[in-house]
N, C-alpha and C positions, 0 to 999 in steps of 0.2 A: 504494500500500500504506500502511495506517495503522499507527501504533504504532512502537515502537522495535524495530529488528532488531539483536539483540546477538550472534547466532550467525554470525560472519563471520571472514574472514581479513583482517587489517588491513595496508594498505600503509604502510610507515613511511618516514621521511625518507631513509633510505639506498637507497630504491628497491628494497627487498627485502620480500617478504611476511613478516609476523610470524605464524607458525603457532601460536605459544604461546597466542593468544587464541581459537583454534578449540576448541569444545566437542566432545569425543569421544563416541562412542556412537550410538545410534539416535535420529534426529530425524524428525519428521513435519511436513509443510507442506501446506497447502491453497492451491494457486495457481489463481487464477481470472482471467478476462479477458473483455472484452466489446468487440466491434467497434462503432465509431460507426455503421457502415452497417447493422448487424443488432442493433438495440437490444433486441429481444425474445429474443435468444439469449445464453446465458451458457456459456462454455467453462470447463472446470476440469480440474485434475490433482491427484491425491494423490501427493505426492512423499515417498518414504522414503529417508533417507540414513543409512548406517551407516559411521562413521569410526573407525579404530583406528590405533595406532602399532605397527609391527613392525620387527624388525631383519632386513635382507636384505643379504647380501654385506658384512657389517660396518658398514652404515650404517643409521641410523634412517629409515624411510619412513612416509608417511601413506598408508594403504590405504582407499579409499572405494568403497563399493558403493551405487549409486543405483537405485531402481525408481520409475518414473513410471506411474501408473494413471490412465486417462481414462475416458470414458463407455462405451467398448466395448473389446474385446480388441485391435482393430487399432491403438489408440492407445498400447498398452503399450510402454515402452522400458526397457532396462537399461543402465547404464553402470558400468564397473569401472575405477578409476584407481589408479595408484601414483605418488606424488610424493615427491621427496626432502624430508625434514622440514626441513632447514636453510634452504632457500630456495624450496620449493614447485616446483622444476623437475620437469617431467614425466619419468617413467621408462617408464610403460606406460599405454596407454589402449585400452579395448575397449568396444564398444557393440553393442546389438541393438535395431534400430528396425524395426518392421513385419516381424519375423521374419528380418531380414537381419543377419548378424554382420559387424562391421568392427573391425579392430584396428590 
């Protein structure tokens, strides 16, 4: 990948994630890849990520909804995450891949 990637969660010296550097809101990414064995094929995903801060059970949480779109409907996937804002510890994770739900 070329260029600066500034929309990230930074791992700090105390071995905890610094979620203050994460940009909230809707972000779009074009992710592409190419296999060395199939140089005439190019795989790609359009990745939409919506991130917001909410208060649940008295604590701030980071709620992330991700949608991955590929070249056909069978490659679609959805991921829903809830993480504790203070240290990014997971609270809930659900995903739908190829029409199958997992939580």
